[in-house]
C-alpha positions in Angstrom: 66.8 109.4 119.8 68.9 110.9 117.0 68.2 113.4 114.2 70.2 111.2 111.8 67.9 108.5 110.4 70.8 106.1 109.5 72.0 106.1 113.1 68.4 105.6 114.4 67.9 102.6 112.1 71.3 101.1 112.9 71.0 101.4 116.7 67.4 100.2 116.6 68.4 97.1 114.7 71.3 96.4 117.1 69.1 96.7 120.2 66.2 94.7 118.7 68.7 91.9 117.8 69.3 91.6 121.5 65.6 91.0 122.1 64.7 94.4 123.5 61.8 96.6 122.4 62.8 99.9 120.8 61.0 103.1 120.0 62.8 105.7 117.9 62.4 109.4 117.9 63.8 112.0 115.5 63.8 114.8 118.0 63.5 115.6 121.7 60.2 117.4 121.0 58.8 114.2 119.4 59.9 112.3 122.5 58.4 114.9 124.9 55.0 114.5 123.3 54.7 111.2 125.2 52.3 111.3 128.0 54.5 109.1 130.2 57.5 106.8 129.9 57.2 103.1 129.7 58.3 101.1 132.8 61.6 99.4 132.5 63.0 101.8 129.9 66.1 103.8 129.3 66.9 106.6 126.8 69.7 106.6 124.3 70.1 110.0 122.8 72.4 112.1 120.8 73.8 115.2 122.6 73.7 117.5 119.5 70.3 117.8 117.8 68.6 120.8 116.2 66.1 122.6 118.4 66.4 121.1 121.9 69.8 119.4 122.5 70.3 116.2 124.6 71.5 118.0 127.7 68.5 120.4 127.6 66.2 117.3 127.2 67.9 115.7 130.2 67.1 118.9 132.2 63.5 118.9 130.9 62.9 115.3 131.9 64.2 116.0 135.4 61.9 119.1 135.6 59.0 116.8 134.7 60.0 114.3 137.4 60.8 111.7 134.8 64.0 109.9 135.8 64.9 107.4 133.1 68.5 106.3 132.9 70.1 108.2 130.0 72.9 107.1 127.7 74.4 109.9 125.7 76.0 109.2 122.3 77.8 111.9 120.4 80.2 112.7 117.7 80.9 116.2 119.1 81.0 115.8 122.8 83.5 117.5 124.9 84.6 117.1 128.6 82.3 119.8 130.0 79.3 118.2 128.2 80.2 114.8 129.6 80.7 116.1 133.1 77.4 118.0 133.0 75.6 114.9 131.7 77.1 112.6 134.3 76.5 115.0 137.2 72.8 115.1 136.1 72.6 111.3 136.4 73.5 109.9 132.9 74.6 106.3 132.9 77.2 106.7 130.2 78.6 109.1 127.6 79.7 107.3 124.4 81.7 109.1 121.7 80.9 108.0 118.1 82.0 105.7 116.7 81.6 103.4 119.7 81.7 99.6 120.0 78.2 97.9 119.9 79.1 96.1 123.0 79.7 99.4 124.9 76.2 100.6 124.1 74.6 97.2 124.9 76.5 97.1 128.2 75.3 100.6 129.1 71.7 99.6 128.2 71.9 96.5 130.3 73.3 98.5 133.2 70.5 101.0 132.8 67.7 98.4 132.7 69.2 96.7 135.8 69.1 99.9 137.7 65.5 100.5 136.6 64.6 97.0 137.7 66.3 97.4 141.1 64.6 100.7 141.7 61.2 99.2 140.8 61.7 96.3 143.2 62.8 98.6 146.0 59.7 100.7 145.5 57.5 97.6 145.5 59.2 96.3 148.7 58.6 99.7 150.3 55.0 99.7 149.3 54.4 96.2 150.7 56.2 97.1 153.9 54.0 100.3 154.2 50.9 98.3 153.6 51.8 95.9 156.4 52.7 98.8 158.7 49.3 100.4 157.9 47.6 97.3 159.3 49.0 97.8 162.8 46.8 99.3 165.5 47.9 102.6 167.0 49.1 100.7 170.1 51.1 98.2 168.0 52.8 101.1 166.3 53.7 102.6 169.6 55.2 99.2 170.7 57.0 98.8 167.4 58.6 102.2 167.7 59.8 101.5 171.2 60.9 97.9 170.4 63.0 99.1 167.4 64.7 101.7 169.7 65.9 98.7 171.7 63.8 99.2 174.8 63.0 96.2 176.9 59.4 94.9 177.3 59.4 95.8 181.1 60.3 99.5 180.3 57.7 99.7 177.4 55.0 98.3 179.7 55.9 100.8 182.4 55.9 103.8 179.9 52.5 102.7 178.4 51.0 101.8 181.8 50.2 98.2 180.9 51.4 94.8 181.9 54.6 93.2 180.5 52.5 90.3 179.2 50.3 92.8 177.2 53.5 94.2 175.6 54.6 90.6 174.7 51.2 90.1 173.0 51.5 93.4 171.1 55.1 92.6 170.1 54.1 89.1 168.9 51.3 90.7 166.8 53.7 93.3 165.3 56.1 90.6 164.3 53.3 88.5 162.7 51.7 91.4 160.9 55.0 92.8 159.7 56.1 89.3 158.5 59.5 89.3 160.4 61.0 86.7 162.6 63.8 88.7 164.2 64.0 92.1 165.8 67.1 93.1 163.8 65.3 92.4 160.5 62.3 94.4 161.7 64.5 97.3 162.8 66.3 97.4 159.4 63.0 97.2 157.6 61.6 100.1 159.6 64.7 102.2 158.9 64.3 101.5 155.1 60.6 102.5 155.4 61.5 105.7 157.2 64.1 106.5 154.6 61.8 105.8 151.6 59.1 108.2 153.0 
């Protein structure tokens, strides 16, 4: 996104030559007309544009809950602008003229981050779906097992036999698709942190 058509065309050609899809926008308002962002995308934008500048666009995207990685490019950037952009989550802040490789590297970093976040969300959703299949009693047993409590103590606390706890524990491991207690405990911690 840049108000200078020659820069838009130049950068678009550079990025397309690397096999990536590109959409160009002449202004932040044109960009904000989108209903939603495409998955696996990042935003390359000029910091100084008429109307809404790049930093204000970054703030607006955050307000809308859109969190694309942003790479700022500018011919007029100063240290306070760079600090503000980076504190708000920008991936990079490139001063014009910059090397093509610097921009392409920043885009690659951005898309890797998006891919990683997508896979983490997918993993959390799959883990949650498996957890949701547990019975209420299996969830109780899971909570106690991941606290490190022995079967005998869990059985006593729940008023059932130790062999019943072993069955529940076996069912939990199967339904959750884990072979070891440490893996299960770490997965449950990730699930708790993602929620």
